[in-house]
N, C-alpha and C positions, 0 to 999 in steps of 0.2 A: 359350539363345536367347530374346531378347525377342520377344513376339508381339503382334499387334494383333487385336482381335476381328474375326471374319470378316464380321460384318454391319455393321461400322463403315466409313463412307465419309468419308475425310479431305478437308478443304478445305485445299489447299496453294497458297500464293502463291510464285511463282518469279520472283525478280528476276534477269533474264538478258537481255543484249543480243544474244546469238547464238541465232537461231532453230534452228540445227542442234543446238546443245547442249541447248536446251529439248526438242526432239523426242526426242533420245537419252535424256534424263532421263525423259520420259513413257513411252517404250517400256520402259525398265528397270523402272519401277514397275509397268507393266502386266504384264510377264513374271513378276514376283514374285507376282502375284495380289493385290497391294494395291489395294483399291478407293479411288479418290481422284478429286477434281475439281481439276485443275491450271490455275491462272491465271497467265499471264506478263505482267510489266510490265518496261520497260527504261529508265525515267527516274525520277529522284527525286521530282519533283512528282506523277507518276502513282502511284508507290508510296505517297506520303503520303496522296493522296486516297483510294486504295482501302482502305488500312489504317484510315483514319478512318471509312469508310462501312460496312465489313462485317468480321466476325470471321473468323479463319483458325485452323486447328488447328496449323499449322506454317508457317514461312517458310524457303525455300531461297534463298540469295543468292550470286551470283558476287561475288568480292572487288573486282575493278577493273572499273568501268564508265565510259562516256564522261562525264567531268566530275565524277565523285564515286566514292566507295567504299562498300562494304557497311557500314562503320562509320557513315557519315552516315545510312544507312537505319536502322541499329540505334539510333542516338541518338534518332530520331523514335519508334520503337516502344517503346524502353525506358521512356519516361516514362508509358506507359499502364499503369494498375494491373493489368489482366488480359491482358498481352501474351503471345502464343504463343511457343514455343521458336523460336530463330533459329539456323539451321545454315548455315555457309559451305560452298558447293559450288563450288570454284574450282581452276583450274590455275595461277593466277598469285599464289600466296601461299606464303611460306616458313613453315617450322614455327614459328620464333620469332614471326613476326607473328600466326600462328594462335593460339599460346598467349597472346599479349598480348590478342588479341581475346576469348578465352574468359575472361580475367581481368575484362574489362568486363561479362561476363554472357552472352555468346554461348554457346549450348548446346554446339556441337560444330563440327568442320570435316571435310571430306572432299575429297580430290583427285579431279578429274574422271576421271583414268585408273584410279581404283579404284571406278568407279561401281556395280559389282555389289554393293558393300556398302551402298549407299544405303538399301534397305529396313530393314536392321538398324540403321543410324544413326538413321533416323527413329523407329523403334520405341523405341530406347533413349532418345532425346531426349524423346519423349512420356512415357515412364515416369518419367524423372527430373523432368520438369516437373510431372507429376501428383503425384509424391511431395512435391515442394517446395511445391506449392499446398496439398496436404493438411496439410503441416506448418505453413504460414503460417496456414491456417484454424484449425488446432488452437491455435496460439499466440494468434491473435486471440480465439478463443472463451475461452481461459484468461484472457487479459487482461480480457475483458468480464466473466467470472465473478468475477475478483478485484475489479474495480471495483464490481460489484453487492454483493459481500461487504463491501467497504469502506464502501459507502453504507449497507448494512444495519447494520454495526457502529456507524457514526456515528449512525444513527437510534436504535439500541438504547441507546447511551450517552446520547443526548439524552433519550430516554424515561425511562431510569433516573433521570437527574438531576431531571427534572420530577416523577417520582413521589416521589423523595426530598424535594423541596421541598414537595410536597403533604402528605406524611406529617409532615414537620417542622412545617408550619403547623397541622395538626390536633393534634399533640402540644402545641404552644404554646398554641393557642386553646382547646382542649377539655380535654385531659388535664391539662396544667399548671395551667390556671385552676381546674379542679375540685379538684385536689389541694390547691392553695393555699387555696381556700375551705374545704374540709373541715378543713385544719390549723388555720385560724383558729377554726372552730367547736369543734373538740376542745380547743384551748387555752382557749377561753372557758368550756367546761364544766369544765375542770380548775380554772380560777381561781374559779369560782362554786360549786364543790362543797365541802361540808364533810366529806364522807366520805373518809378517808385512802386507802382502797383505790381509790375512784373517781378520786382525784387521781393516784394512781400509774399506773393504767391509761391515763388521759388523757395523762399525760406520755409514757408509752411509745408510745402511738398517734401523738402529735405527732412524736416522734423518727422513727418509721417513715415517717410521711408526708413529713417533711423529707428522709429518705433517698430516697424514691420521687421527690420533686420534683427532687433532684439527679441521679438516674438518668435521668429524662426529659429534663433539660437536656443531659446528656452525649449521650444518644441523638440529640437534636435537633441538637446541634452536629456530630456525626459525619455525620448525614444531609445537612445543608445548612449549612455553616459560615458564619455571619454575619460572622466575623472577616475573611473575604475582602473585605468592604466597606471595610476599613481598608487594603487592599493586600496584595499577595502576600508582601512582606517580613514584615509583621506576622503573616500567617497561618502562614508557615513557622516563625517564631520561637515562635508559640503552640503549634504542633505539637511542636517540639523541647522546649519547657518541659513540656508534658504528658507526653511520653515520658520525660523525665528524672525527673519526679515519680513516675510509675508504676513505673519500672524501677530507679531509682537509678543508671542508667548516664549519665555526662556526655555531653551532646549540644551541640557547639559549632557555632554558625551564623556563617558569614562571608558578607557580601553586598557586592556591588560598589557599591551605593548604598542610601540609606535608602528611596527610593521607586522603583518600576519601573512605567512606564506601558505596560501590556500589555492586550491584549483579554481580555475576561472568560472566553472559552472557553479561552484559553491559560493564564490564571491557574488555572482549575479543573483542567485537566490536570496542571499542575505541582503543585498542592496534593494531588491524588489520588495522584500518583506518590510524593511525599514521604510521604504517609500510609501507602500500601501498603508502601513500603520500610521505614519505621520499624516497622510491624506485623510484617513478616517478621523484622526484627532482634530484636524482643522475643520472638518465638516460637522462633526457630531458631538465632540467631547465637552466643549466649553471649559477647557482646562486652563489652569493658571500656571502650570509648569509641566515640563516633559523631561524625562530622563532616558538616556540611551546607554546601555552597558554592552560592551563588546569584548569577548574573551575567547582565547584559544587555549586555555589551560587544560591539562589532563587529557589531551588528545581529542577535545570536543570544541567545536566552534559554537559559541552561545551568543545570541543577540537578543537583548531584552529591551523593548520599547514600552515605557510605562508613563501614565499620566495621572493627574489627580482630578480628572473631570467627572462627569455625571455617571460614567459606567455604562455597561451594556446589559440589557435585560437578557436573561438566559433564553427566553423565547425567541429573541432576535438572533441569537447564535444558531438556533436550530431552524430558522426560516429556510424553506426550500430555495428561495431566490437570493440567499446571502452569498452571492457568487464571489465577492471580493475575499471574504474569509475562507471560503472553500478553495478558492484558487491558491491561497497561501499554503493551505494544508497540502494540496497536490504538488505545489512547487517544492515543498520540503521533502516530499516522498521521492521526487525525481533524483535527489542527491543522497538518498538514504537517511534523511533526517525526519524530524517531527516538529509539530507546532503545538504549543499550549497557549490557550487564551484564558486568563483569569480576570474576572470582573464582578463587581457588585454595584448595583445602582447606588449612586451617590458617593462611591468610594474609589472611582477610577478604574482603569483597565491596564492589564499587563499582557503584552504579546511576546512570547518567548520562542525563539527558533533554536533548535539544537541539532547539530550535524556532526557525527563522528568524523574525525580527520584521520582516515586510514593512511598507512604509508604509501599505498598506491595513489590515493588522491593527492597527497602532498608531492609525490614524485612527478606528477603530471601538472603541477601548478604552473600557470602561464598567464600573461596579461590577457585581458579580454580583448578579442579582436573587434575593434569598433570601426575598422575600415578607415576612411578619411574623415569620419565625423568628428571634427575638431573645431 
C-alpha cells in the first residue's frame, strides 16, 4: 500500500462541473484521513488561469466537461516543465480512451463508481511522479556532469598542446641553439689541434652533439609538429614515412585530395590520432603492412589507420587504464567527431576518426600555430 506522509497537506485542483461529484470526492478524501486543500474549477479558461498562477501537487479531472475535455486541460499543463501528475476521475470514459490518454502522459484514471480507491490512486500517482522527477533530475545531473567533464577534457587537451608548443620552442631556441653552437666550437677545436688524441676526442664529441641535435629535433617534432603548417595531407604522409623508416613496415597513404582545408584544431586531432595509432601498431600489432586512408568527401573528414597485425582483444579495449585509446575518443569529441575501433584477434585493427566539417569549422581553418618550432 502506497502511503502519504501524515504531516503532508496536498494541494489538489479538481476540474469538475458537477458540484455534487466534487463534494463526494472531498468527503471521500476526508474520510481516508488524507490532508488536502481541494480547489474546484469547471471551465477551461479558469483551469488555465489557475494552473498558470499557482502550483498544485496533483490534478483530478472529469473527462467530459461543457465544451471541452480533460485532454484539452492536459495539453495546457503538459507543456509546463514541472507539471503535477494528472489523474482522470470520470464516469464518462471507456477503458480504451483512458489507455490512450495515459499514453499521452496522463498519470492514471479512476471511475467515479470506484471512488473509495481514490486515496490509493493519488498516493500511487504521486509516488510514480516523484520517482520520474528524481530520475529526470539524475539524468540532468549526469548530463551536466558529462558536459563539465567534456569541457575539462577539452581544456586539458588545449593546455597540453600549449605546453607542448612552449617546450618545443624552448628546445628549438635554447637547447637546439646551444647544442649547435657547442658542436661548432668542438669542431673548431678539432680542426686547430695538432694533437691526434685531441682531434679524436673532438670528432667523437662532435658526433655525439650531432646525435643530441637530431634527438632534440625529433622530440620537438613530436611535441609540436611544424609539418602541419604544410597541411594535414603532408603531415600524415610525413608520419607514415617516419613509421616506415623506423619499423620497416610498409605504410601506404591514400588521400581523397592533395590538400584539405580544415580548421587547425581538427587537423591537430587527426594528426594525433594517426600518431597514436601508428605508435600502437609499432608497439603491439606485429603487422606486415599498414594502410592510412584520409578523406574529406561529403562534408566529413575521415581518417582510417588499419593494419594486418594480431588485433586487439575486446577486453583490452574496455580496460580502465586504456588511456591511449580513451584519449583518442576524448580528442575526437572536442571537435564534434567520434572514433570507431574495429579489431579481431589475428585479423588486424582499424582505427577510424570521423569529424563533420561544418561551414563554420571550414571558415575558421588556419595553419596550426607552432610558434618558432621549426
